[in-house]
C-alpha positions, 0 to 999 in steps of 0.5 A, a space after each residue: 298701390 293707388 288706381 292712377 298707377 293701377 290704370 297707368 299699369 293696366 293700360 300698359 298691359 292692354 297694349 303689351 300684351 299683344 304687342 312682342 315686347 313683354 307685358 310682364 317685362 314692363 309691369 315689372 319695370 313700371 312697378 320699380 319706378 312707381 315703387 310698388 315692390 313692396 307691395 307683396 309677392 301674392 299682391 303683385 302677382 294677383 294684379 298682375 294676373 288681373 290684368 292678364 284676365 282683362 286682356 283675355 277678354 278682349 281676346 274673346 271680343 275680337 276673336 268670338 268667331 274664331 272661338 266660336 267655331 271651336 266651341 261648335 266643333 271642338 274635335 278639329 285640328 286646330 283645338 288639338 293643336 292648341 292643347 298640344 302647345 299649352 302643355 309645355 308652359 303648364 308643366 313649366 308653370 307647374 314646376 317652377 311657378 313656386 321659384 318665380 315667386 320668391 324671385 319676385 319676392 326678393 326682388 331679383 327681377 328689380 334692377 338686375 341683368 336678368 330682366 335685360 337678358 330676356 328683354 334680348 332674348 325676345 328681341 334675338 327671337 324677332 330677328 331669327 323669326 323674321 329672318 327665316 320667315 323671308 326665306 320661305 317660298 309658300 306659308 301654310 294657313 295652319 298650324 300642325 302638331 309638331 309646329 304646335 310643339 315648337 310654339 309651345 315650348 317657346 311659349 313655356 319661356 315666357 313665363 319669365 318675365 321680359 320674355 314675350 309670350 306673344 313675341 315667342 309664339 309668334 317667332 315661333 309660328 312665323 319660323 315654321 312657315 306658317 302664314 302671318 295672319 294665321 300664326 297672330 290668330 293662333 298666338 292670340 287663341 293661345 293666350 287664352 289657356 295660359 292666361 286662364 291658367 295663370 288665374 286659376 293657380 292664383 284663385 287656388 292659392 287664395 282659396 286654400 289661404 297660401 296667399 293674401 291678396 295684398 291689393 284693394 279691390 279698386 286699384 285691382 278692378 280699375 287695372 283689370 278695365 283699363 287692360 280689357 279696353 286698351 287690349 281690345 284696340 291693341 289686338 286689332 292693331 296688332 293684327 293688321 301689323 303682323 299681317 301688314 309689316 314686320 316684327 324688325 321694329 318690335 326687336 330694336 325696341 325690346 334690344 333697346 330696352 334690355 340695354 338700357 335695363 341693363 346700364 341703368 339699373 345696377 
């Protein structure tokens, strides 16, 4: 992987991580376009994990007040809901991590209908969420335990490339009558344990010798830095968009992307 390719991929990650369009799906498509599917399974997964770590840094910077409030008072309902919502994705990652890596190695996601179906599933989630949110009489400004379970289960589905993590969690929150600003902030806070967990699993594999990096340090660093910088502006934009607008445009985009992937990549 060249540095320019890493910069482009990092920028795409920074933009799409917080938009409900699936950053992993976009990275998979671009890696196919750049001919990087031969970089090796672990190399691709390590790069994907590191650029996600870059966007986690952006979350820490933008939402530092929310994070600091949690650190000062860790025993509170919001912290408990974040833990509950993290559990399904953690279990899914531990149970299906090896299978997902095998799929990446086989190239199944590159040119197969599965990726297209995942994009279309994201589009469907956004449509359902907006349809349900329009029927609510009064939105809640907090997340409860049942909300966290539903949001967490939807986040677990996002371990599949093409299913948007932010789209799934936002959809779950909006469909549960949660205020749009509170839904966005919960979704972005929830990304931190998800990203750090994926990074931890990758580091464990690297330390145990089960995986080789498969990618040079310079492109890895460049992609991570760009993802952090672009992610900073992306999350600020998305907070504003979720508060003031609906998500129909993103649903249309992922629907078109899914259809195009199905037609063009046979």
